[in-house]
mmCIF file of the C-alpha atoms, coordinates in Angstrom:
data_MODEL
# 
_entry.id   MODEL 
# 
loop_
_atom_site.group_PDB 
_atom_site.id 
_atom_site.type_symbol 
_atom_site.label_atom_id 
_atom_site.label_alt_id 
_atom_site.label_comp_id 
_atom_site.label_asym_id 
_atom_site.label_entity_id 
_atom_site.label_seq_id 
_atom_site.pdbx_PDB_ins_code 
_atom_site.Cartn_x 
_atom_site.Cartn_y 
_atom_site.Cartn_z 
_atom_site.occupancy 
_atom_site.B_iso_or_equiv 
_atom_site.pdbx_formal_charge 
_atom_site.auth_seq_id 
_atom_site.auth_comp_id 
_atom_site.auth_asym_id 
_atom_site.auth_atom_id 
_atom_site.pdbx_PDB_model_num 
ATOM 1   C CA . MET A 1 1   ? 115.264 160.937 97.819 1.00 0.00 ? 1   MET A CA 1 
ATOM 2   C CA . ALA A 1 2   ? 116.795 157.593 98.459 1.00 0.00 ? 2   ALA A CA 1 
ATOM 3   C CA . VAL A 1 3   ? 116.883 154.892 95.549 1.00 0.00 ? 3   VAL A CA 1 
ATOM 4   C CA . THR A 1 4   ? 117.333 151.369 96.232 1.00 0.00 ? 4   THR A CA 1 
ATOM 5   C CA . ILE A 1 5   ? 119.696 149.747 93.902 1.00 0.00 ? 5   ILE A CA 1 
ATOM 6   C CA . LEU A 1 6   ? 118.274 146.005 93.496 1.00 0.00 ? 6   LEU A CA 1 
ATOM 7   C CA . LEU A 1 7   ? 120.551 143.053 93.596 1.00 0.00 ? 7   LEU A CA 1 
ATOM 8   C CA . ARG A 1 8   ? 118.993 140.954 90.772 1.00 0.00 ? 8   ARG A CA 1 
ATOM 9   C CA . ALA A 1 9   ? 119.992 140.049 87.055 1.00 0.00 ? 9   ALA A CA 1 
ATOM 10  C CA . LEU A 1 10  ? 120.963 143.011 85.129 1.00 0.00 ? 10  LEU A CA 1 
ATOM 11  C CA . ASP A 1 11  ? 118.939 143.891 81.879 1.00 0.00 ? 11  ASP A CA 1 
ATOM 12  C CA . GLY A 1 12  ? 121.933 144.160 79.571 1.00 0.00 ? 12  GLY A CA 1 
ATOM 13  C CA . ALA A 1 13  ? 119.764 143.688 76.408 1.00 0.00 ? 13  ALA A CA 1 
ATOM 14  C CA . THR A 1 14  ? 117.513 146.646 77.258 1.00 0.00 ? 14  THR A CA 1 
ATOM 15  C CA . LEU A 1 15  ? 120.498 148.777 78.227 1.00 0.00 ? 15  LEU A CA 1 
ATOM 16  C CA . ALA A 1 16  ? 122.083 148.044 74.848 1.00 0.00 ? 16  ALA A CA 1 
ATOM 17  C CA . ARG A 1 17  ? 118.864 148.961 73.186 1.00 0.00 ? 17  ARG A CA 1 
ATOM 18  C CA . VAL A 1 18  ? 118.907 152.411 75.077 1.00 0.00 ? 18  VAL A CA 1 
ATOM 19  C CA . ALA A 1 19  ? 122.352 152.910 73.880 1.00 0.00 ? 19  ALA A CA 1 
ATOM 20  C CA . GLU A 1 20  ? 121.629 152.109 70.364 1.00 0.00 ? 20  GLU A CA 1 
ATOM 21  C CA . ILE A 1 21  ? 118.569 154.375 70.196 1.00 0.00 ? 21  ILE A CA 1 
ATOM 22  C CA . SER A 1 22  ? 120.163 157.050 72.125 1.00 0.00 ? 22  SER A CA 1 
ATOM 23  C CA . GLY A 1 23  ? 123.831 156.835 70.694 1.00 0.00 ? 23  GLY A CA 1 
ATOM 24  C CA . GLN A 1 24  ? 124.961 157.628 74.258 1.00 0.00 ? 24  GLN A CA 1 
ATOM 25  C CA . ASN A 1 25  ? 127.318 155.795 76.372 1.00 0.00 ? 25  ASN A CA 1 
ATOM 26  C CA . VAL A 1 26  ? 125.693 155.834 80.048 1.00 0.00 ? 26  VAL A CA 1 
ATOM 27  C CA . TYR A 1 27  ? 129.125 154.732 81.349 1.00 0.00 ? 27  TYR A CA 1 
ATOM 28  C CA . LYS A 1 28  ? 130.851 158.019 80.623 1.00 0.00 ? 28  LYS A CA 1 
ATOM 29  C CA . CYS A 1 29  ? 128.799 159.556 83.563 1.00 0.00 ? 29  CYS A CA 1 
ATOM 30  C CA . MET A 1 30  ? 130.876 160.387 86.332 1.00 0.00 ? 30  MET A CA 1 
ATOM 31  C CA . GLN A 1 31  ? 128.010 161.196 88.840 1.00 0.00 ? 31  GLN A CA 1 
ATOM 32  C CA . CYS A 1 32  ? 128.816 164.907 89.314 1.00 0.00 ? 32  CYS A CA 1 
ATOM 33  C CA . GLY A 1 33  ? 125.182 165.742 89.540 1.00 0.00 ? 33  GLY A CA 1 
ATOM 34  C CA . THR A 1 34  ? 125.196 168.879 87.306 1.00 0.00 ? 34  THR A CA 1 
ATOM 35  C CA . CYS A 1 35  ? 122.377 167.350 85.132 1.00 0.00 ? 35  CYS A CA 1 
ATOM 36  C CA . SER A 1 36  ? 120.195 167.363 88.219 1.00 0.00 ? 36  SER A CA 1 
ATOM 37  C CA . SER A 1 37  ? 121.161 170.806 89.491 1.00 0.00 ? 37  SER A CA 1 
ATOM 38  C CA . VAL A 1 38  ? 120.059 172.428 86.105 1.00 0.00 ? 38  VAL A CA 1 
ATOM 39  C CA . CYS A 1 39  ? 117.124 170.440 85.412 1.00 0.00 ? 39  CYS A CA 1 
ATOM 40  C CA . PRO A 1 40  ? 113.976 172.547 85.574 1.00 0.00 ? 40  PRO A CA 1 
ATOM 41  C CA . MET A 1 41  ? 111.871 169.379 86.135 1.00 0.00 ? 41  MET A CA 1 
ATOM 42  C CA . SER A 1 42  ? 114.107 167.545 88.608 1.00 0.00 ? 42  SER A CA 1 
ATOM 43  C CA . ASP A 1 43  ? 111.884 168.771 91.806 1.00 0.00 ? 43  ASP A CA 1 
ATOM 44  C CA . SER A 1 44  ? 108.797 166.825 90.094 1.00 0.00 ? 44  SER A CA 1 
ATOM 45  C CA . MET A 1 45  ? 110.808 163.717 89.089 1.00 0.00 ? 45  MET A CA 1 
ATOM 46  C CA . THR A 1 46  ? 110.747 160.519 91.432 1.00 0.00 ? 46  THR A CA 1 
ATOM 47  C CA . ILE A 1 47  ? 114.425 159.828 90.113 1.00 0.00 ? 47  ILE A CA 1 
ATOM 48  C CA . THR A 1 48  ? 116.826 162.663 89.283 1.00 0.00 ? 48  THR A CA 1 
ATOM 49  C CA . PRO A 1 49  ? 118.744 162.545 86.010 1.00 0.00 ? 49  PRO A CA 1 
ATOM 50  C CA . ARG A 1 50  ? 121.956 161.706 88.031 1.00 0.00 ? 50  ARG A CA 1 
ATOM 51  C CA . GLN A 1 51  ? 119.978 158.865 89.707 1.00 0.00 ? 51  GLN A CA 1 
ATOM 52  C CA . ALA A 1 52  ? 118.824 157.485 86.510 1.00 0.00 ? 52  ALA A CA 1 
ATOM 53  C CA . MET A 1 53  ? 122.144 157.511 85.027 1.00 0.00 ? 53  MET A CA 1 
ATOM 54  C CA . LEU A 1 54  ? 123.437 155.499 88.146 1.00 0.00 ? 54  LEU A CA 1 
ATOM 55  C CA . LEU A 1 55  ? 120.715 153.034 87.742 1.00 0.00 ? 55  LEU A CA 1 
ATOM 56  C CA . LEU A 1 56  ? 121.437 152.647 83.946 1.00 0.00 ? 56  LEU A CA 1 
ATOM 57  C CA . GLN A 1 57  ? 125.140 152.179 84.653 1.00 0.00 ? 57  GLN A CA 1 
ATOM 58  C CA . HIS A 1 58  ? 124.313 149.253 86.882 1.00 0.00 ? 58  HIS A CA 1 
ATOM 59  C CA . GLY A 1 59  ? 121.909 147.784 84.266 1.00 0.00 ? 59  GLY A CA 1 
ATOM 60  C CA . HIS A 1 60  ? 118.737 148.567 86.182 1.00 0.00 ? 60  HIS A CA 1 
ATOM 61  C CA . VAL A 1 61  ? 116.594 149.978 83.150 1.00 0.00 ? 61  VAL A CA 1 
ATOM 62  C CA . GLU A 1 62  ? 113.356 148.971 84.725 1.00 0.00 ? 62  GLU A CA 1 
ATOM 63  C CA . PRO A 1 63  ? 113.254 151.267 87.724 1.00 0.00 ? 63  PRO A CA 1 
ATOM 64  C CA . VAL A 1 64  ? 114.091 154.315 85.314 1.00 0.00 ? 64  VAL A CA 1 
ATOM 65  C CA . ALA A 1 65  ? 111.474 153.143 82.796 1.00 0.00 ? 65  ALA A CA 1 
ATOM 66  C CA . ASP A 1 66  ? 108.722 152.806 85.565 1.00 0.00 ? 66  ASP A CA 1 
ATOM 67  C CA . SER A 1 67  ? 109.319 156.119 87.139 1.00 0.00 ? 67  SER A CA 1 
ATOM 68  C CA . GLU A 1 68  ? 107.955 159.412 85.886 1.00 0.00 ? 68  GLU A CA 1 
ATOM 69  C CA . THR A 1 69  ? 111.431 160.765 84.961 1.00 0.00 ? 69  THR A CA 1 
ATOM 70  C CA . PRO A 1 70  ? 111.516 159.721 81.321 1.00 0.00 ? 70  PRO A CA 1 
ATOM 71  C CA . TRP A 1 71  ? 108.043 161.333 80.711 1.00 0.00 ? 71  TRP A CA 1 
ATOM 72  C CA . LEU A 1 72  ? 108.874 164.553 82.680 1.00 0.00 ? 72  LEU A CA 1 
ATOM 73  C CA . CYS A 1 73  ? 111.890 165.310 80.921 1.00 0.00 ? 73  CYS A CA 1 
ATOM 74  C CA . ALA A 1 74  ? 111.333 168.435 78.706 1.00 0.00 ? 74  ALA A CA 1 
ATOM 75  C CA . SER A 1 75  ? 114.278 167.683 76.492 1.00 0.00 ? 75  SER A CA 1 
ATOM 76  C CA . CYS A 1 76  ? 115.499 171.308 77.137 1.00 0.00 ? 76  CYS A CA 1 
ATOM 77  C CA . THR A 1 77  ? 119.035 170.142 76.932 1.00 0.00 ? 77  THR A CA 1 
ATOM 78  C CA . ALA A 1 78  ? 120.146 172.199 79.840 1.00 0.00 ? 78  ALA A CA 1 
ATOM 79  C CA . CYS A 1 79  ? 121.898 169.201 81.274 1.00 0.00 ? 79  CYS A CA 1 
ATOM 80  C CA . GLU A 1 80  ? 123.417 168.314 78.018 1.00 0.00 ? 80  GLU A CA 1 
ATOM 81  C CA . VAL A 1 81  ? 124.835 171.706 77.564 1.00 0.00 ? 81  VAL A CA 1 
ATOM 82  C CA . ARG A 1 82  ? 126.439 171.662 81.107 1.00 0.00 ? 82  ARG A CA 1 
ATOM 83  C CA . CYS A 1 83  ? 127.526 168.024 81.189 1.00 0.00 ? 83  CYS A CA 1 
ATOM 84  C CA . PRO A 1 84  ? 131.453 167.822 81.545 1.00 0.00 ? 84  PRO A CA 1 
ATOM 85  C CA . ARG A 1 85  ? 131.318 164.453 79.774 1.00 0.00 ? 85  ARG A CA 1 
ATOM 86  C CA . GLY A 1 86  ? 129.234 165.609 76.901 1.00 0.00 ? 86  GLY A CA 1 
ATOM 87  C CA . ILE A 1 87  ? 126.388 163.061 77.685 1.00 0.00 ? 87  ILE A CA 1 
ATOM 88  C CA . GLU A 1 88  ? 123.140 163.830 75.941 1.00 0.00 ? 88  GLU A CA 1 
ATOM 89  C CA . VAL A 1 89  ? 120.812 162.849 78.805 1.00 0.00 ? 89  VAL A CA 1 
ATOM 90  C CA . PRO A 1 90  ? 117.522 163.995 76.793 1.00 0.00 ? 90  PRO A CA 1 
ATOM 91  C CA . ARG A 1 91  ? 118.431 161.385 74.287 1.00 0.00 ? 91  ARG A CA 1 
ATOM 92  C CA . VAL A 1 92  ? 118.776 158.689 76.982 1.00 0.00 ? 92  VAL A CA 1 
ATOM 93  C CA . MET A 1 93  ? 115.350 159.833 78.284 1.00 0.00 ? 93  MET A CA 1 
ATOM 94  C CA . GLU A 1 94  ? 113.806 159.802 74.806 1.00 0.00 ? 94  GLU A CA 1 
ATOM 95  C CA . ALA A 1 95  ? 115.245 156.210 74.171 1.00 0.00 ? 95  ALA A CA 1 
ATOM 96  C CA . ILE A 1 96  ? 113.595 154.981 77.482 1.00 0.00 ? 96  ILE A CA 1 
ATOM 97  C CA . ARG A 1 97  ? 110.237 156.734 76.359 1.00 0.00 ? 97  ARG A CA 1 
ATOM 98  C CA . GLN A 1 98  ? 110.664 155.084 72.923 1.00 0.00 ? 98  GLN A CA 1 
ATOM 99  C CA . LEU A 1 99  ? 111.060 151.543 74.396 1.00 0.00 ? 99  LEU A CA 1 
ATOM 100 C CA . GLN A 1 100 ? 108.100 152.072 76.629 1.00 0.00 ? 100 GLN A CA 1 
ATOM 101 C CA . LEU A 1 101 ? 105.943 153.271 73.708 1.00 0.00 ? 101 LEU A CA 1 
ATOM 102 C CA . ARG A 1 102 ? 107.017 150.364 71.566 1.00 0.00 ? 102 ARG A CA 1 
ATOM 103 C CA . ASP A 1 103 ? 105.840 148.103 74.220 1.00 0.00 ? 103 ASP A CA 1 
ATOM 104 C CA . ASN A 1 104 ? 102.457 149.821 73.855 1.00 0.00 ? 104 ASN A CA 1 
ATOM 105 C CA . VAL A 1 105 ? 102.848 151.592 77.186 1.00 0.00 ? 105 VAL A CA 1 
ATOM 106 C CA . ASP A 1 106 ? 101.166 154.990 76.608 1.00 0.00 ? 106 ASP A CA 1 
ATOM 107 C CA . LYS A 1 107 ? 101.530 157.743 79.310 1.00 0.00 ? 107 LYS A CA 1 
ATOM 108 C CA . VAL A 1 108 ? 98.228  159.483 77.847 1.00 0.00 ? 108 VAL A CA 1 
ATOM 109 C CA . ASN A 1 109 ? 95.000  157.852 76.452 1.00 0.00 ? 109 ASN A CA 1 
ATOM 110 C CA . PRO A 1 110 ? 93.574  160.457 74.089 1.00 0.00 ? 110 PRO A CA 1 
ATOM 111 C CA . ARG A 1 111 ? 90.120  159.110 74.545 1.00 0.00 ? 111 ARG A CA 1 
ATOM 112 C CA . GLU A 1 112 ? 90.199  159.920 78.178 1.00 0.00 ? 112 GLU A CA 1 
ATOM 113 C CA . ILE A 1 113 ? 90.785  163.761 77.730 1.00 0.00 ? 113 ILE A CA 1 
ATOM 114 C CA . PRO A 1 114 ? 87.394  165.601 78.114 1.00 0.00 ? 114 PRO A CA 1 
ATOM 115 C CA . VAL A 1 115 ? 86.005  167.063 74.873 1.00 0.00 ? 115 VAL A CA 1 
ATOM 116 C CA . GLU A 1 116 ? 85.802  170.518 76.520 1.00 0.00 ? 116 GLU A CA 1 
ATOM 117 C CA . ASP A 1 117 ? 89.486  170.441 77.244 1.00 0.00 ? 117 ASP A CA 1 
ATOM 118 C CA . LEU A 1 118 ? 90.381  169.174 73.742 1.00 0.00 ? 118 LEU A CA 1 
ATOM 119 C CA . SER A 1 119 ? 88.641  172.143 72.307 1.00 0.00 ? 119 SER A CA 1 
ATOM 120 C CA . ALA A 1 120 ? 90.438  174.673 74.494 1.00 0.00 ? 120 ALA A CA 1 
ATOM 121 C CA . MET A 1 121 ? 93.903  173.255 73.952 1.00 0.00 ? 121 MET A CA 1 
ATOM 122 C CA . PRO A 1 122 ? 96.054  174.604 70.936 1.00 0.00 ? 122 PRO A CA 1 
ATOM 123 C CA . GLN A 1 123 ? 96.216  171.832 68.245 1.00 0.00 ? 123 GLN A CA 1 
ATOM 124 C CA . ILE A 1 124 ? 99.959  172.102 68.053 1.00 0.00 ? 124 ILE A CA 1 
ATOM 125 C CA . ALA A 1 125 ? 100.210 171.496 71.734 1.00 0.00 ? 125 ALA A CA 1 
ATOM 126 C CA . LEU A 1 126 ? 98.002  168.332 71.383 1.00 0.00 ? 126 LEU A CA 1 
ATOM 127 C CA . VAL A 1 127 ? 99.972  166.986 68.641 1.00 0.00 ? 127 VAL A CA 1 
ATOM 128 C CA . ALA A 1 128 ? 103.203 167.520 70.394 1.00 0.00 ? 128 ALA A CA 1 
ATOM 129 C CA . GLY A 1 129 ? 101.877 165.965 73.548 1.00 0.00 ? 129 GLY A CA 1 
ATOM 130 C CA . PHE A 1 130 ? 100.611 162.863 71.740 1.00 0.00 ? 130 PHE A CA 1 
ATOM 131 C CA . ARG A 1 131 ? 103.888 162.345 69.730 1.00 0.00 ? 131 ARG A CA 1 
ATOM 132 C CA . LYS A 1 132 ? 105.976 162.375 72.989 1.00 0.00 ? 132 LYS A CA 1 
ATOM 133 C CA . LEU A 1 133 ? 103.352 160.478 75.184 1.00 0.00 ? 133 LEU A CA 1 
ATOM 134 C CA . THR A 1 134 ? 101.543 157.818 72.941 1.00 0.00 ? 134 THR A CA 1 
ATOM 135 C CA . SER A 1 135 ? 102.645 155.075 70.661 1.00 0.00 ? 135 SER A CA 1 
# 
């Protein structure tokens, strides 16, 4: 998938917040693509983990935050384990999710889930999903 790099002012403040929350330096990424190749969710993502890291390196946080990528990240750590630079990509994705949730951007509205679906789902799955996807 082609990703357009936008030529506009960089969002340095938000990128600094991502770094602060995640504890990760996105500039360590050398764009090898290992993270995307081992990610079990990359086929469903609009922006692969490698592309997300590239956008973040160029200061473009908004396209990553607006994509499905942070929400689809399963935090399975497959990318983290195989990253030659030791970057914990799931922590970066979690930081982006946290920033979205802090701005009250919920991915799921619990009130919109049909009651029959709620009664059929395990409570632990609901709690885990709401923790990840709602503020």
